[in-house]
N, C-alpha and C positions, 0 to 999 in steps of 0.2 A: 444341493438342491433343497435340502431341508431348511437350510439357513434362509434361502431366498423366500421359500413359502412362508416361514414364520416371521421374517423381518424384511419385507419388500422394500421398506422405506430406506433400509441400510444401503440398498443398490450394490451389493457385493459383486455380483457378475460384471456390472459395468465398471467397477473399480479395478477388478482384475484384468479386464479387457483394456482399460486405458493404460494401466501399468505395463502391460505387455507390449502395447503399440509404441508407448513412449520409449521403453527399452530397446525394442527392435530398431526403431527409426534413429534414436539419439543415444542410446547407451545408458548404463546403470547410473552414472554420475548425473546425467540430466533428469533421470527419474528422482534422485534423491533431491536435487536442487528444486524440482517442481513439487515435491511433497513438501519441501521445507517453505516454499513460497505459499502454497495453499493453506499450510497451518498457520503461517503468519497472519494471512488474510482473515482467518476465521478467529484467530485468538487476539489479534492486534499487537502481537509482541514481534518487533522486527530486529531487535538488537542482536539475535543470534545469527542472522543471515550474513552470508559472505557475500563478496562483490559480485560473484556470478549470479547469485540469487537476485541481488539488486538490478542486474541488467536484465533478468527475466521479467521482473517487476515492471521495468521500463516499457517492456512490449505489452504489458498487462493493464496498467493504470494510465489514467490521464497524466500527462507529463508536462511540467513546466521548467523551461530552461532559465537559470538564474545566473545574471552576471553581477558580482559584488555582493549586494544584499537587496532585499526585496520586503516591502510592508506586508504583513499578514493579509490584510484587506485585498490587496492587489493580487496576492497568490490565490486566495479563494475564488476570486472572480475569473482569473486567468486559467484556473484548473477546472473550471465549471462546477465546483462545490457551491458556489454562489452565483445568483444571476445578476447581482448588482452590488454596489458598495453598500447600499442600505441593508440588503439582505445579509451581507457578510457581517455588518455591525450587529444585526439582530442575533445571528448565529453566536458570536463572541460574547454578547450579553447573556445569552442563555446558557453559556458554558459548554457549548457543543463543538468547539474547535480545539484541536491539539496539534502540535509539532512534535513528532517523535514521542508520542505518549504523554507529552507535558502540556497540560491544559493552558490555553492562551486566554488571558482575561482582560487585555488591553487592546484598544483600537489602534495604538501606535506601535504595537509590537513589530519588530524588524526581525526577519530570519536572515542569518548570515551563515558563513561557512563554519563558524565554531560550533554550530548545533548539528553538524552533519554525521552520517554514518560513513565510514570509509573515505572521509574528507571530500565526499561528493554528493551524497543523497539525504534528503529530509523527507519524512513521510508526513503528509498533511491529512488529517482526519477530520471530518464533519459528522457529527453524530457517532452512532456506534459502528456502522459498517460502510460508510462512504470514504474511500481513500483517493488520494492523488499523490504523485511523487515529484518533489522538486529535486532538479539535477543542476548542481553548480558547475559552470563551464569555466575551464581554466584558461 
């Protein structure tokens, strides 16, 4: 109670309740996966996530299905990270676009399966906190 009074912004009671509910409904493994996904979304570091965490991200983030390869501008528009090709080019020019935490600086950049996590997923980021997920279909 003292911690909640002294640091209400930490929302410690809500976090404990959420952890208990997830553990009760889905088990400890699902709680760990959910915590890993949350940490990745706030830190921007996805390389340590396992494939089950990426499956959870698929349910959380805007997702784009990719067959073969896809131009970065198309990915930005299809994932709703940009409203138009022109806006996508502006974001690239401003240095606000990254694939798997690698900045994209060319309009003609093509995303293919060689850039994936677990041979399936690419994380598309615009700015510091806007994410989408590209999922390569086999």
